[in-house]
C-alpha positions as CSV (number, residue, x, y, z in Angstrom):
1,X,46.4,6.1,-44.5
2,X,48.0,9.4,-45.5
3,X,49.3,11.5,-42.6
4,X,47.5,14.8,-42.0
5,X,50.0,17.6,-41.3
6,X,47.5,20.4,-41.3
7,X,47.2,20.6,-37.5
8,X,50.9,21.2,-37.0
9,X,51.3,18.2,-34.7
10,X,54.2,18.2,-32.3
11,X,56.4,15.3,-31.4
12,X,54.3,14.3,-28.3
13,X,51.0,14.3,-30.3
14,X,49.6,17.7,-29.1
15,X,48.9,20.6,-31.3
16,X,50.9,23.8,-31.3
17,X,47.7,25.7,-30.4
18,X,47.1,23.5,-27.4
19,X,50.7,23.9,-26.3
20,X,50.5,27.7,-26.6
21,X,47.2,27.7,-24.7
22,X,48.8,25.9,-21.8
23,X,51.8,28.3,-21.9
24,X,49.3,31.1,-21.6
25,X,46.6,29.9,-19.3
26,X,48.4,27.8,-16.6
27,X,50.9,30.4,-15.4
28,X,48.1,33.0,-15.5
29,X,45.9,30.7,-13.4
30,X,48.6,30.2,-10.8
31,X,49.5,33.9,-10.7
32,X,45.8,34.9,-10.4
33,X,45.3,32.5,-7.5
34,X,48.3,33.8,-5.6
35,X,47.4,37.5,-6.3
36,X,43.8,36.9,-5.2
37,X,45.0,35.4,-2.0
38,X,47.4,38.3,-1.3
39,X,44.8,41.0,-2.1
40,X,42.1,39.5,0.0
41,X,44.4,38.8,2.9
42,X,44.7,42.6,3.2
43,X,41.2,43.7,2.0
44,X,37.9,42.5,3.3
45,X,35.2,42.3,0.6
46,X,32.6,43.7,3.0
47,X,34.6,47.0,3.2
48,X,34.7,47.6,-0.5
49,X,32.4,50.6,-1.3
50,X,33.4,51.1,-5.0
51,X,31.1,50.9,-8.0
52,X,28.2,52.6,-6.2
53,X,28.0,49.9,-3.5
54,X,27.3,47.1,-6.1
55,X,29.7,44.8,-4.3
56,X,27.9,45.0,-1.0
57,X,25.0,42.9,-2.4
58,X,27.4,40.0,-3.4
59,X,28.5,37.4,-0.9
60,X,32.3,37.4,-0.2
61,X,32.7,34.3,-2.3
62,X,31.2,36.2,-5.3
63,X,33.6,39.0,-4.9
64,X,36.5,36.5,-4.6
65,X,35.3,34.8,-7.8
66,X,34.9,38.0,-9.7
67,X,38.3,39.2,-8.7
68,X,39.9,35.9,-9.5
69,X,38.4,35.8,-13.0
70,X,39.3,39.4,-13.7
71,X,42.9,38.8,-12.6
72,X,43.1,35.5,-14.6
73,X,41.9,37.4,-17.7
74,X,44.5,40.2,-17.1
75,X,47.4,37.7,-16.6
76,X,46.2,35.6,-19.6
77,X,46.4,38.7,-21.8
78,X,49.9,39.4,-20.5
79,X,51.0,35.8,-21.2
80,X,49.3,35.8,-24.6
81,X,51.3,38.8,-25.7
82,X,54.5,37.1,-24.6
83,X,53.6,33.9,-26.5
84,X,52.7,36.0,-29.6
85,X,56.0,37.8,-29.4
86,X,58.0,34.5,-29.0
87,X,59.6,33.5,-32.2
88,X,59.8,29.7,-32.8
89,X,61.1,28.2,-36.0
90,X,59.0,25.5,-37.8
91,X,60.4,22.0,-37.2
92,X,62.6,20.7,-39.9
93,X,61.5,17.3,-41.4
94,X,63.7,14.4,-40.2
95,X,65.5,16.4,-37.6
96,X,64.9,16.2,-33.9
97,X,63.9,19.5,-32.4
98,X,66.2,19.2,-29.4
99,X,69.9,18.9,-29.4
100,X,70.0,16.2,-26.7
101,X,69.7,13.2,-26.8
102,X,71.1,12.5,-30.3
């Protein structure tokens, strides 16, 4: 069976796109979780009067969820820009990508 190299398969069997997605989404998820915890340890969602009082009709869990998703999106965009600016050479056929072990 001929080998399909169109998906740019890495040594461990994952695709490059999947690896870059994990480089982007996992750190953003962790940072959003910590930042949401820090923000809402100082701010009570019941005291937020912004956006014309629209947040007063949401339960606190809804405000936490919206803030977490907004922060995750923000941090994902920051990580995605970093991954896009990262320059990685294409692997050379027959050569191991790491210098150790040989």
